[in-house]
All heavy atoms as TSV, in Angstrom:
chain	resi	resn	atom	element	x	y	z
A	1	MET	N	N	16.791	-2.185	13.990
A	1	MET	CA	C	16.393	-1.953	15.339
A	1	MET	C	C	15.283	-2.952	15.711
A	1	MET	O	O	14.434	-3.292	14.884
A	1	MET	CB	C	15.843	-0.529	15.459
A	1	MET	CG	C	15.311	-0.269	16.851
A	1	MET	SD	S	14.762	1.417	17.223
A	1	MET	CE	C	14.203	2.077	15.788
A	2	VAL	N	N	15.308	-3.409	16.908
A	2	VAL	CA	C	14.332	-4.349	17.447
A	2	VAL	C	C	13.640	-3.683	18.650
A	2	VAL	O	O	14.368	-3.199	19.514
A	2	VAL	CB	C	14.967	-5.679	17.873
A	2	VAL	CG1	C	13.936	-6.596	18.499
A	2	VAL	CG2	C	15.646	-6.354	16.672
A	3	VAL	N	N	12.340	-3.715	18.706
A	3	VAL	CA	C	11.595	-3.199	19.839
A	3	VAL	C	C	10.884	-4.375	20.434
A	3	VAL	O	O	10.118	-5.080	19.793
A	3	VAL	CB	C	10.604	-2.092	19.426
A	3	VAL	CG1	C	9.811	-1.653	20.642
A	3	VAL	CG2	C	11.336	-0.935	18.808
A	4	LEU	N	N	11.087	-4.573	21.722
A	4	LEU	CA	C	10.510	-5.703	22.466
A	4	LEU	C	C	9.522	-5.127	23.493
A	4	LEU	O	O	9.882	-4.223	24.265
A	4	LEU	CB	C	11.581	-6.511	23.183
A	4	LEU	CG	C	11.158	-7.718	24.001
A	4	LEU	CD1	C	10.491	-8.771	23.075
A	4	LEU	CD2	C	12.332	-8.322	24.697
A	5	ILE	N	N	8.271	-5.603	23.454
A	5	ILE	CA	C	7.249	-5.142	24.416
A	5	ILE	C	C	6.878	-6.347	25.256
A	5	ILE	O	O	6.423	-7.369	24.750
A	5	ILE	CB	C	6.032	-4.584	23.675
A	5	ILE	CG1	C	6.465	-3.439	22.769
A	5	ILE	CG2	C	4.995	-4.139	24.693
A	5	ILE	CD1	C	5.327	-2.960	21.846
A	6	LEU	N	N	7.071	-6.242	26.595
A	6	LEU	CA	C	6.749	-7.325	27.488
A	6	LEU	C	C	5.523	-6.931	28.330
A	6	LEU	O	O	5.472	-5.862	28.963
A	6	LEU	CB	C	7.928	-7.577	28.434
A	6	LEU	CG	C	9.215	-7.976	27.756
A	6	LEU	CD1	C	10.346	-8.029	28.783
A	6	LEU	CD2	C	9.072	-9.391	27.150
A	7	LEU	N	N	4.539	-7.761	28.301
A	7	LEU	CA	C	3.303	-7.527	29.088
A	7	LEU	C	C	3.224	-8.571	30.222
A	7	LEU	O	O	3.293	-9.769	29.989
A	7	LEU	CB	C	2.079	-7.710	28.180
A	7	LEU	CG	C	1.976	-6.795	26.969
A	7	LEU	CD1	C	0.796	-7.193	26.086
A	7	LEU	CD2	C	1.882	-5.335	27.373
A	8	ARG	N	N	3.095	-8.052	31.439
A	8	ARG	CA	C	2.978	-8.924	32.619
A	8	ARG	C	C	1.768	-8.415	33.401
A	8	ARG	O	O	1.204	-7.373	33.128
A	8	ARG	CB	C	4.222	-8.835	33.442
A	8	ARG	CG	C	5.428	-9.381	32.716
A	8	ARG	CD	C	6.624	-9.402	33.605
A	8	ARG	NE	N	7.809	-9.833	32.865
A	8	ARG	CZ	C	9.041	-9.475	33.110
A	8	ARG	NH1	N	9.307	-8.670	34.105
A	8	ARG	NH2	N	10.043	-9.885	32.368
A	9	ASP	N	N	1.380	-9.182	34.383
A	9	ASP	CA	C	0.233	-8.782	35.185
A	9	ASP	C	C	0.448	-7.462	35.934
A	9	ASP	O	O	-0.496	-6.675	36.037
A	9	ASP	CB	C	-0.094	-9.857	36.230
A	9	ASP	CG	C	-0.618	-11.143	35.545
A	9	ASP	OD1	O	-1.180	-11.052	34.415
A	9	ASP	OD2	O	-0.441	-12.244	36.154
A	10	ASP	N	N	1.660	-7.230	36.406
A	10	ASP	CA	C	1.911	-6.054	37.205
A	10	ASP	C	C	2.675	-4.916	36.490
A	10	ASP	O	O	2.842	-3.851	37.064
A	10	ASP	CB	C	2.671	-6.454	38.461
A	10	ASP	CG	C	3.983	-7.149	38.157
A	10	ASP	OD1	O	4.175	-7.615	37.032
A	10	ASP	OD2	O	4.833	-7.219	39.064
A	11	CYS	N	N	3.149	-5.163	35.256
A	11	CYS	CA	C	3.896	-4.083	34.565
A	11	CYS	C	C	3.943	-4.342	33.074
A	11	CYS	O	O	3.703	-5.432	32.594
A	11	CYS	CB	C	5.277	-3.961	35.140
A	11	CYS	SG	S	6.386	-5.359	34.723
A	12	ILE	N	N	4.299	-3.313	32.361
A	12	ILE	CA	C	4.547	-3.341	30.928
A	12	ILE	C	C	5.925	-2.724	30.718
A	12	ILE	O	O	6.188	-1.647	31.247
A	12	ILE	CB	C	3.523	-2.537	30.148
A	12	ILE	CG1	C	2.116	-3.100	30.348
A	12	ILE	CG2	C	3.846	-2.520	28.649
A	12	ILE	CD1	C	1.032	-2.267	29.684
A	13	SER	N	N	6.814	-3.409	30.044
A	13	SER	CA	C	8.129	-2.861	29.773
A	13	SER	C	C	8.466	-2.862	28.280
A	13	SER	O	O	7.963	-3.652	27.560
A	13	SER	CB	C	9.193	-3.648	30.559
A	13	SER	OG	O	9.278	-4.969	30.051
A	14	PHE	N	N	9.208	-1.847	27.879
A	14	PHE	CA	C	9.626	-1.672	26.495
A	14	PHE	C	C	11.148	-1.720	26.443
A	14	PHE	O	O	11.813	-1.099	27.268
A	14	PHE	CB	C	9.155	-0.313	25.964
A	14	PHE	CG	C	7.666	-0.155	25.967
A	14	PHE	CD1	C	7.002	0.339	27.090
A	14	PHE	CD2	C	6.927	-0.485	24.849
A	14	PHE	CE1	C	5.632	0.476	27.073
A	14	PHE	CE2	C	5.549	-0.361	24.832
A	14	PHE	CZ	C	4.899	0.148	25.939
A	15	GLU	N	N	11.701	-2.459	25.482
A	15	GLU	CA	C	13.129	-2.502	25.298
A	15	GLU	C	C	13.427	-2.189	23.816
A	15	GLU	O	O	12.713	-2.632	22.947
A	15	GLU	CB	C	13.691	-3.922	25.602
A	15	GLU	CG	C	13.585	-4.292	27.057
A	15	GLU	CD	C	14.128	-5.704	27.326
A	15	GLU	OE1	O	14.896	-6.219	26.447
A	15	GLU	OE2	O	13.831	-6.222	28.350
A	16	GLN	N	N	14.455	-1.428	23.616
A	16	GLN	CA	C	14.893	-1.083	22.266
A	16	GLN	C	C	16.296	-1.612	22.075
A	16	GLN	O	O	17.208	-1.262	22.838
A	16	GLN	CB	C	14.877	0.406	22.022
A	16	GLN	CG	C	15.333	0.801	20.640
A	16	GLN	CD	C	15.283	2.311	20.457
A	16	GLN	OE1	O	14.632	3.020	21.211
A	16	GLN	NE2	N	15.949	2.785	19.433
A	17	TRP	N	N	16.497	-2.461	21.049
A	17	TRP	CA	C	17.834	-3.053	20.835
A	17	TRP	C	C	18.328	-2.536	19.473
A	17	TRP	O	O	17.610	-2.425	18.505
A	17	TRP	CB	C	17.728	-4.548	20.769
A	17	TRP	CG	C	17.364	-5.244	22.046
A	17	TRP	CD1	C	16.830	-4.611	23.165
A	17	TRP	CD2	C	17.400	-6.582	22.330
A	17	TRP	NE1	N	16.544	-5.548	24.126
A	17	TRP	CE2	C	16.919	-6.777	23.650
A	17	TRP	CE3	C	17.831	-7.694	21.619
A	17	TRP	CZ2	C	16.833	-8.025	24.252
A	17	TRP	CZ3	C	17.750	-8.957	22.245
A	17	TRP	CH2	C	17.260	-9.061	23.534
A	18	GLN	N	N	19.633	-2.248	19.408
A	18	GLN	CA	C	20.293	-1.923	18.164
A	18	GLN	C	C	21.212	-3.068	17.790
A	18	GLN	O	O	22.099	-3.442	18.552
A	18	GLN	CB	C	21.119	-0.633	18.318
A	18	GLN	CG	C	20.295	0.605	18.570
A	18	GLN	CD	C	21.174	1.812	18.735
A	18	GLN	OE1	O	22.315	1.718	19.153
A	18	GLN	NE2	N	20.630	2.976	18.415
A	19	LEU	N	N	20.968	-3.652	16.613
A	19	LEU	CA	C	21.787	-4.761	16.166
A	19	LEU	C	C	22.883	-4.177	15.258
A	19	LEU	O	O	22.622	-3.431	14.296
A	19	LEU	CB	C	20.939	-5.750	15.353
A	19	LEU	CG	C	19.700	-6.293	16.100
A	19	LEU	CD1	C	18.922	-7.262	15.219
A	19	LEU	CD2	C	20.139	-7.010	17.375
A	20	ALA	N	N	24.123	-4.463	15.579
A	20	ALA	CA	C	25.268	-3.939	14.804
A	20	ALA	C	C	26.410	-4.919	14.842
A	20	ALA	O	O	26.439	-5.915	15.578
A	20	ALA	CB	C	25.691	-2.588	15.421
A	21	LEU	N	N	27.425	-4.597	14.032
A	21	LEU	CA	C	28.619	-5.418	13.971
A	21	LEU	C	C	29.353	-5.373	15.317
A	21	LEU	O	O	29.236	-4.411	16.064
A	21	LEU	CB	C	29.527	-4.913	12.839
A	21	LEU	CG	C	28.882	-4.952	11.425
A	21	LEU	CD1	C	29.775	-4.312	10.457
A	21	LEU	CD2	C	28.619	-6.400	11.033
A	22	SER	N	N	30.217	-6.352	15.560
A	22	SER	CA	C	30.940	-6.389	16.825
A	22	SER	C	C	31.927	-5.230	16.992
A	22	SER	O	O	32.218	-4.807	18.086
A	22	SER	CB	C	31.673	-7.706	16.983
A	22	SER	OG	O	32.590	-7.879	15.934
A	23	GLY	N	N	32.443	-4.690	15.887
A	23	GLY	CA	C	33.387	-3.597	15.947
A	23	GLY	C	C	32.739	-2.218	16.016
A	23	GLY	O	O	33.409	-1.195	15.967
A	24	ALA	N	N	31.431	-2.185	16.042
A	24	ALA	CA	C	30.718	-0.873	16.044
A	24	ALA	C	C	30.877	-0.166	17.366
A	24	ALA	O	O	30.995	-0.810	18.420
A	24	ALA	CB	C	29.234	-1.120	15.753
A	25	PRO	N	N	30.847	1.178	17.332
A	25	PRO	CA	C	30.951	1.934	18.578
A	25	PRO	C	C	29.697	1.745	19.429
A	25	PRO	O	O	28.617	1.535	18.924
A	25	PRO	CB	C	31.093	3.359	18.145
A	25	PRO	CG	C	30.493	3.418	16.763
A	25	PRO	CD	C	30.750	2.057	16.180
A	26	ARG	N	N	29.873	1.762	20.722
A	26	ARG	CA	C	28.748	1.672	21.658
A	26	ARG	C	C	28.635	2.920	22.467
A	26	ARG	O	O	29.635	3.313	23.092
A	26	ARG	CB	C	28.948	0.456	22.594
A	26	ARG	CG	C	29.033	-0.872	21.881
A	26	ARG	CD	C	27.663	-1.333	21.330
A	26	ARG	NE	N	27.690	-2.723	20.968
A	26	ARG	CZ	C	27.836	-3.197	19.735
A	26	ARG	NH1	N	27.993	-2.325	18.782
A	26	ARG	NH2	N	27.806	-4.433	19.471
A	27	PRO	N	N	27.519	3.608	22.516
A	27	PRO	CA	C	26.307	3.342	21.727
A	27	PRO	C	C	26.596	3.758	20.251
A	27	PRO	O	O	27.526	4.469	19.950
A	27	PRO	CB	C	25.240	4.292	22.345
A	27	PRO	CG	C	26.046	5.385	22.969
A	27	PRO	CD	C	27.335	4.752	23.396
A	28	LEU	N	N	25.704	3.243	19.401
A	28	LEU	CA	C	25.863	3.567	17.947
A	28	LEU	C	C	25.745	5.052	17.744
A	28	LEU	O	O	24.863	5.709	18.323
A	28	LEU	CB	C	24.828	2.799	17.155
A	28	LEU	CG	C	24.963	1.313	17.021
A	28	LEU	CD1	C	23.826	0.720	16.229
A	28	LEU	CD2	C	26.298	0.981	16.343
A	29	THR	N	N	26.565	5.587	16.870
A	29	THR	CA	C	26.483	6.977	16.519
A	29	THR	C	C	25.826	7.130	15.130
A	29	THR	O	O	25.842	6.158	14.345
A	29	THR	CB	C	27.907	7.584	16.434
A	29	THR	OG1	O	28.628	6.909	15.404
A	29	THR	CG2	C	28.653	7.494	17.780
A	30	TRP	N	N	25.262	8.289	14.889
A	30	TRP	CA	C	24.610	8.526	13.589
A	30	TRP	C	C	25.663	8.490	12.461
A	30	TRP	O	O	25.360	7.966	11.376
A	30	TRP	CB	C	23.917	9.896	13.562
A	30	TRP	CG	C	22.561	9.815	14.285
A	30	TRP	CD1	C	22.187	10.407	15.446
A	30	TRP	CD2	C	21.415	9.087	13.814
A	30	TRP	NE1	N	20.925	10.094	15.755
A	30	TRP	CE2	C	20.410	9.289	14.768
A	30	TRP	CE3	C	21.145	8.242	12.740
A	30	TRP	CZ2	C	19.139	8.698	14.639
A	30	TRP	CZ3	C	19.887	7.666	12.596
A	30	TRP	CH2	C	18.903	7.915	13.574
A	31	ASN	N	N	26.859	8.921	12.740
A	31	ASN	CA	C	27.901	8.887	11.679
A	31	ASN	C	C	28.218	7.441	11.301
A	31	ASN	O	O	28.412	7.123	10.137
A	31	ASN	CB	C	29.168	9.584	12.169
A	31	ASN	CG	C	29.069	11.055	12.172
A	31	ASN	OD1	O	28.210	11.613	11.461
A	31	ASN	ND2	N	29.859	11.769	12.965
A	32	TYR	N	N	28.220	6.558	12.240
A	32	TYR	CA	C	28.512	5.128	11.983
A	32	TYR	C	C	27.345	4.527	11.158
A	32	TYR	O	O	27.558	3.798	10.160
A	32	TYR	CB	C	28.732	4.328	13.254
A	32	TYR	CG	C	29.069	2.907	13.009
A	32	TYR	CD1	C	30.374	2.549	12.599
A	32	TYR	CD2	C	28.122	1.908	13.141
A	32	TYR	CE1	C	30.685	1.213	12.359
A	32	TYR	CE2	C	28.458	0.596	12.888
A	32	TYR	CZ	C	29.737	0.250	12.491
A	32	TYR	OH	O	30.056	-1.057	12.216
A	33	ILE	N	N	26.129	4.828	11.552
A	33	ILE	CA	C	24.947	4.311	10.822
A	33	ILE	C	C	24.932	4.835	9.403
A	33	ILE	O	O	24.728	4.093	8.465
A	33	ILE	CB	C	23.656	4.710	11.559
A	33	ILE	CG1	C	23.601	3.993	12.905
A	33	ILE	CG2	C	22.405	4.363	10.715
A	33	ILE	CD1	C	22.491	4.454	13.817
A	34	TRP	N	N	25.217	6.106	9.207
A	34	TRP	CA	C	25.277	6.691	7.866
A	34	TRP	C	C	26.406	6.061	7.028
A	34	TRP	O	O	26.247	5.871	5.831
A	34	TRP	CB	C	25.451	8.182	7.949
A	34	TRP	CG	C	24.189	8.912	8.408
A	34	TRP	CD1	C	22.901	8.529	8.208
A	34	TRP	CD2	C	24.116	10.069	9.176
A	34	TRP	NE1	N	22.030	9.389	8.849
A	34	TRP	CE2	C	22.789	10.389	9.440
A	34	TRP	CE3	C	25.092	10.952	9.678
A	34	TRP	CZ2	C	22.379	11.494	10.139
A	34	TRP	CZ3	C	24.659	12.077	10.421
A	34	TRP	CH2	C	23.337	12.310	10.646
A	35	SER	N	N	27.530	5.777	7.677
A	35	SER	CA	C	28.617	5.143	6.931
A	35	SER	C	C	28.211	3.740	6.447
A	35	SER	O	O	28.615	3.309	5.372
A	35	SER	CB	C	29.904	5.076	7.761
A	35	SER	OG	O	29.774	4.108	8.802
A	36	LEU	N	N	27.428	2.996	7.230
A	36	LEU	CA	C	26.937	1.682	6.784
A	36	LEU	C	C	25.942	1.830	5.652
A	36	LEU	O	O	25.914	0.992	4.706
A	36	LEU	CB	C	26.272	0.961	7.975
A	36	LEU	CG	C	27.194	0.465	9.087
A	36	LEU	CD1	C	26.392	-0.162	10.206
A	36	LEU	CD2	C	28.224	-0.522	8.543
A	37	GLN	N	N	25.099	2.855	5.741
A	37	GLN	CA	C	24.078	3.042	4.692
A	37	GLN	C	C	24.710	3.442	3.354
A	37	GLN	O	O	24.160	3.137	2.313
A	37	GLN	CB	C	23.100	4.118	5.103
A	37	GLN	CG	C	22.218	3.672	6.254
A	37	GLN	CD	C	21.325	4.780	6.783
A	37	GLN	OE1	O	21.541	5.981	6.503
A	37	GLN	NE2	N	20.326	4.418	7.514
A	38	THR	N	N	25.888	4.053	3.346
A	38	THR	CA	C	26.512	4.484	2.119
A	38	THR	C	C	27.384	3.445	1.460
A	38	THR	O	O	27.911	3.612	0.368
A	38	THR	CB	C	27.384	5.767	2.312
A	38	THR	OG1	O	28.340	5.491	3.321
A	38	THR	CG2	C	26.490	6.918	2.782
A	39	GLN	N	N	27.595	2.292	2.129
A	39	GLN	CA	C	28.406	1.203	1.581
A	39	GLN	C	C	27.550	0.470	0.541
A	39	GLN	O	O	26.594	-0.214	0.904
A	39	GLN	CB	C	28.917	0.281	2.684
A	39	GLN	CG	C	29.898	0.926	3.617
A	39	GLN	CD	C	30.310	-0.007	4.723
A	39	GLN	OE1	O	29.980	-1.193	4.709
A	39	GLN	NE2	N	31.074	0.508	5.636
A	40	THR	N	N	27.901	0.545	-0.712
A	40	THR	CA	C	27.112	-0.052	-1.764
A	40	THR	C	C	27.024	-1.544	-1.754
A	40	THR	O	O	26.025	-2.126	-2.188
A	40	THR	CB	C	27.579	0.441	-3.143
A	40	THR	OG1	O	28.952	0.192	-3.278
A	40	THR	CG2	C	27.291	1.944	-3.348
A	41	PRO	N	N	28.044	-2.297	-1.260
A	41	PRO	CA	C	27.888	-3.787	-1.254
A	41	PRO	C	C	26.694	-4.259	-0.396
A	41	PRO	O	O	26.217	-5.370	-0.613
A	41	PRO	CB	C	29.203	-4.299	-0.710
A	41	PRO	CG	C	30.164	-3.208	-0.938
A	41	PRO	CD	C	29.381	-1.942	-0.870
A	42	ASN	N	N	26.226	-3.483	0.519
A	42	ASN	CA	C	25.138	-3.899	1.383
A	42	ASN	C	C	23.769	-3.594	0.772
A	42	ASN	O	O	22.755	-3.934	1.360
A	42	ASN	CB	C	25.227	-3.200	2.752
A	42	ASN	CG	C	26.421	-3.698	3.526
A	42	ASN	OD1	O	26.897	-4.836	3.334
A	42	ASN	ND2	N	26.983	-2.851	4.378
A	43	ILE	N	N	23.728	-2.960	-0.394
A	43	ILE	CA	C	22.470	-2.655	-1.003
A	43	ILE	C	C	22.214	-3.660	-2.090
A	43	ILE	O	O	22.979	-3.820	-3.021
A	43	ILE	CB	C	22.552	-1.190	-1.648
A	43	ILE	CG1	C	22.831	-0.209	-0.569
A	43	ILE	CG2	C	21.257	-0.866	-2.375
A	43	ILE	CD1	C	23.129	1.173	-1.074
A	44	PRO	N	N	21.055	-4.380	-2.032
A	44	PRO	CA	C	20.768	-5.351	-3.076
A	44	PRO	C	C	20.469	-4.721	-4.393
A	44	PRO	O	O	19.892	-3.647	-4.447
A	44	PRO	CB	C	19.540	-6.116	-2.502
A	44	PRO	CG	C	18.899	-5.160	-1.562
A	44	PRO	CD	C	20.026	-4.309	-1.025
A	45	LEU	N	N	20.902	-5.374	-5.459
A	45	LEU	CA	C	20.624	-4.829	-6.794
A	45	LEU	C	C	19.213	-5.195	-7.182
A	45	LEU	O	O	18.831	-6.372	-7.183
A	45	LEU	CB	C	21.628	-5.426	-7.798
A	45	LEU	CG	C	23.104	-5.093	-7.556
A	45	LEU	CD1	C	23.992	-5.885	-8.523
A	45	LEU	CD2	C	23.308	-3.631	-7.688
A	46	LEU	N	N	18.451	-4.202	-7.516
A	46	LEU	CA	C	17.034	-4.410	-7.861
A	46	LEU	C	C	16.876	-5.077	-9.213
A	46	LEU	O	O	15.914	-5.701	-9.511
A	46	LEU	CB	C	16.261	-3.095	-7.834
A	46	LEU	CG	C	16.182	-2.408	-6.419
A	46	LEU	CD1	C	15.469	-1.101	-6.542
A	46	LEU	CD2	C	15.481	-3.313	-5.439
A	47	THR	N	N	17.883	-4.907	-10.105
A	47	THR	CA	C	17.795	-5.444	-11.441
A	47	THR	C	C	17.889	-6.967	-11.436
A	47	THR	O	O	17.451	-7.627	-12.383
A	47	THR	CB	C	18.933	-4.879	-12.338
A	47	THR	OG1	O	20.196	-5.143	-11.729
A	47	THR	CG2	C	18.743	-3.381	-12.509
A	48	ARG	N	N	18.431	-7.569	-10.427
A	48	ARG	CA	C	18.572	-9.022	-10.378
A	48	ARG	C	C	17.424	-9.670	-9.655
A	48	ARG	O	O	17.366	-10.916	-9.561
A	48	ARG	CB	C	19.889	-9.390	-9.643
A	48	ARG	CG	C	21.113	-8.973	-10.400
A	48	ARG	CD	C	22.352	-9.438	-9.739
A	48	ARG	NE	N	23.539	-8.980	-10.469
A	48	ARG	CZ	C	24.751	-9.131	-9.997
A	48	ARG	NH1	N	24.983	-9.737	-8.873
A	48	ARG	NH2	N	25.769	-8.679	-10.704
A	49	GLN	N	N	16.494	-8.906	-9.154
A	49	GLN	CA	C	15.328	-9.485	-8.435
A	49	GLN	C	C	14.219	-9.740	-9.379
A	49	GLN	O	O	13.976	-8.954	-10.311
A	49	GLN	CB	C	14.886	-8.548	-7.322
A	49	GLN	CG	C	15.888	-8.381	-6.230
A	49	GLN	CD	C	15.437	-7.454	-5.116
A	49	GLN	OE1	O	14.368	-6.903	-5.221
A	49	GLN	NE2	N	16.233	-7.323	-4.096
A	50	PRO	N	N	13.470	-10.833	-9.234
A	50	PRO	CA	C	12.334	-11.102	-10.152
A	50	PRO	C	C	11.244	-10.043	-9.932
A	50	PRO	O	O	11.055	-9.518	-8.901
A	50	PRO	CB	C	11.823	-12.482	-9.681
A	50	PRO	CG	C	12.386	-12.702	-8.360
A	50	PRO	CD	C	13.629	-11.861	-8.218
A	51	ALA	N	N	10.531	-9.789	-11.061
A	51	ALA	CA	C	9.462	-8.750	-11.051
A	51	ALA	C	C	8.250	-9.259	-10.304
A	51	ALA	O	O	7.963	-10.389	-10.171
A	51	ALA	CB	C	9.104	-8.323	-12.439
């Protein structure tokens, strides 16, 4: 998730962006997000990282 805060002389605006794959449902659903989190290839292996 990306949160963008714009400050101008006359207003302040907040934008929230969800970054997802092109085939993802719009708007993103919690079920889709949970399905991405449970896919093990997207989780880095901690054993291969330097200490």
